[in-house]
N, C-alpha and C positions, 0 to 999 in steps of 0.2 A: 087350229088350238094350239099344236105345238110349237107357231112361230114366237107365243108369248112366253115359253119356257126360255129360263136361264141356259145358255149351249151346255154346262157343265152337267146338269139337270139332263137336257136331253140326251146329250151322252151316255149318261147311264142309262137310261130308258132305251136307248139303243140299244146298247150291248147286253141288257137283261133280253133285248128281243131275239138277239140273234143266238144266245145263249138257250134260250126255249123254244125260240119256233122255227130255229133251222132255216134262217136268215143268211145273206152273204157273210162270211168270216171276216174276223179283223186279222189284221197282221201287226205285230209288234215288233219294234225298231227299239233295239237300244242304243242309246248315243252315250258314248264314250267319254266324250268331254261336255257331256250336256251338263250334269247327267240325269237322264231319264229313259223312259220309254214310250216312245211315240204311238199312238194306237191310229192305225188307220181303216177306215172304214172300206172295206173293197167294191163295194156296190156302186161307191161315189168317189173313191181316189180321195178322200179328204182327211186330213186328221182331224178325228174327234174327240181326243182327250189325251192327256200326257199322266203317265203313271210313274212313282217313285221305282227306282232299280240299285239304289245305291248309290256307292260314289263315283264309280268307274266301271260301268256295265259294260259287258262284252258278250259271252257265250250266252245263248239261250233256247228254251225247250220250253214246252206249254201242254199242258193236257186239258186246255179249256178251262180250266177254273183257276189254275195256278201258273205265275211264271216263275220258272226257275234260272237265276242269273247270275252269273259268274261275274264276282267283284273284285278286283283287284288289290284295293288299298287293307281290306280288313283280310283277302285272302280267303273266302268264304264263299258260301253259294246265297244268294237273298232271294227267299220265297214271298212273291208277291200275289194276295188275294184280288183276282181282277173284280170282284163284284163288289169287295168293299173297298178297294182302291190303295190297297196300303200292306206295307212290308208287315208278311207276320211270324218269321223265322229268319234267323242267319245261322249257316251250319259250316263250321271250320272247314278247311281243304287242305290247303297247303299252299307256297306262295306261288302267285301267277297263273293262277287256275284261266283256262280260255274257253273250247268249246265245251258246250254241254249236248247232252244226246238222252231223250226219252224213248224206252223200249216200247214197241208199237200195242203193247198191252198194257202200258202206262205203271209197271211195278218197278221199273227201274231206271234210274239214273247214273247218268255216266260220266265223267268229268274231266278233262285234262287238264294235268295240272305240270307246268313247266319244268319248274328248278327243282322239283323231286324226280322227274321223269318217269310221271307213273299216271295212271289212270284210278282214279277213287270212284268206287260203286256205291250208288247209295240205296234203300229201299225206298221208292218216293212217297208210299201214304205219309211218314212218319219222320224221314229225313234221316233214318239210322244209317250210320255207317257199317258194311257189308266188306268192306276189302280196299286195300290201297295196291294195286298191280304196278309192279315196275315193267318198263320195258325199255328197248333197247337205244331206239330213236331217242335222241337229246333233243329239248326243249319242243314235247309233244303240244299239238294245237288242237287236234280232233281227234275225238273217240266216239265212233258212231256203230250204233247198234244195226246188225244184219235183221231185215223185217221178220225172221222168227226169232228175234232175241237169243238166239244161242252164241252169237261172234261178235267183237268188237273190233273194229278196224279201227288202227291207230295212225297219224299221220305227226311228222315231226319237221321242225324248222329247219333243225341239222342236222338231217338224215339223207340219205338215198334208198329208203325202203319204208313200207308201210310195216306196222307190225299187227301181227293178227293173236287176240286173247280167245282163250275160251271161257267162255262167262261161266259157267257150271265150274267148272275147274278153278276157277279166279287165278289164269296164269297166263303168259304169253307161250303161244305153242309154235310160232313159225315167225318169218319175215320174208316177203317179197319184193323182190328188187325193183324199184321204180326210177324217174330220176331225180335231179336236185331239188330238194325242198318241197316234200308233197305237202299240200296242203289241204282243200277242198274234198272230200268226198261223198259220194253217192251210190246207191243199191239200187239195181232193177227190183221192183216189185216182187218178183220170183227169187229174188237174194243169188241168183244164180251168177250174176256179174257185179263186180264193184269198177267204178270209174274213181279215180285219183288225180288231180290237176298238178303237175309239179311248178312251181315259180321260175327257179330260175331255169328249166328245160324249156319252160313257155310250151310244154305238152300235155296233153291227156291220156292217160295209160288204164285202158280196159283189161280187166283182170277176172280170169276165169276163177270163180270161190272154189270150185271143186277139186281143179287139179293146182291151184294157188300158183299160179305164174300169168304173166302179162299175154295176151294175146293178140294187141292191137297199140299203137302209139298213133298218138293223133296229134298233129300241130294246131295248135289253138293261136289265141294270139299271146300279147307281149305279157309276161310274168303271169301266166293263168292262175285262179285263185280260188273261187267259190265254185262248187259243183252243186246243180242239184236235178234229179231225175223224174221227169214227168211220170203222173201216176199210172201212165199206160204204159211205162217200160217204152216206147217209141225214139223219145230224145232225151239227150243230156245235155243242159244247159249250161257254159262255163264263162265265170266272168274273168278280165283279163285286164288286171290294174294298171299296168302302164297306158295302155292305148285307151281307155276305156270304151271297152266293148264288153258284149256278149256273144260267145259263139255259140251256135247250136249245131248239135251234133245228131246225124241218125244213128241207132244203137243196129241197126239193120246191116249198114253197109261201113259205119265208123267214117263216115264223110260228113263235111262241114257243110251244112245245108245252108246257112244264111250267119254274116256277122253285122249286129245290131249296136247302135249307139246308144250309151247310156251316160251317167255323170263321170267326174273325175274318182278315181281310185274305187272302182267297184270292189265289192268284197264279198260280203256273202249274202245269201240269195233264200226267197222260200217261194213257192208255187201254192196257187189255189187248189181244193180238193178236185175239183173239177177240171184242174188242169189249162184252165182257159186264161190266167194272168200270171206271172211272174214277177216279183217286187225283187230290187235289187239296190242293196245299200251301196251309197257313193260315199265314201268316206270325208274325199278332200272337197264336195261340193254339200256335203251336211244335206244330201238329198235322198229319196228313192225314186229311181225312174220304175215305171210301169211298163212291161212290155206285154201287148196283146198275141199270145202263142199262136191263135189259129189264122189271124193275119201278117205272123214276123213283123211286128211293126213297135217300135216303141212309142207310146202313146200318151204317156205323162210323167212328167216330173213334180213330185214332192217334197217341200222344204219339210225338214225335220229338225232336230237337236244337232248340235255340232257333234261330227264323227261319227256315223253311224256304224256300227261293228257289222251287222248282220240283219234277217226277218226270221218271225217264224210264225206261221198261220197252224193254228190248232185243227 
């Protein structure tokens, strides 16, 4: 019977079923020059819908019901209701917002804002601004919550450190030296370690969060960029922008287990909750590569909009 439904109606029904019945999740891909958000069904690895995302969507986070998207032309955060398929709110931030992070409890949103060298902290339910926190690194790109929500770790394009924000105190409390141009950040599930990709160093830095120091430097591919940690904490996945690859790093010994081909200029990524599939946004290929993490094999390349910036899987 569903074969007679129009594609968009079918997509909406699938989306509702996923939200309400525990079906395979969707991956949301902001297309910076689309401008749009492509919706990928992770069960079929097909684009099933396209949502609005503002005029130039970049950073993205989601609580499963809404998308929170940084948008450059308006210097704001666009809030999209997934079920309604429309923008419902726009929150002013500051010039050139980039990475967006949602705390695990879903109560707080953090956005790195480049031109003000700051992180804007919002209350997620209503979008109320709680603080604008200055950091030392110039042109911050990502501000990522620790799993317990106590800390924010901030990377910046023009820096050789990541800055640590005490969320409750609403201020930066430390800086941890790493390589040149830190980009993606990922935490292990217990929050004891963080992994930071440094683009110009082409290395990944493992940080002991208790001691606030680097405990390992791992050679990745050229221009290492995005970071995603497996849900069980056993692997770290790192996109290498110049090579068009993803490095797979074991957290037990910090060795590169595999290097997998993806599209051109891979950037930010997301992994399914079961850890079985990794979705890699390929900016210059206008595609998303899908990696089967059990076989350590690239199994699909999905066309999306122009210049995909990243991915989120609620």
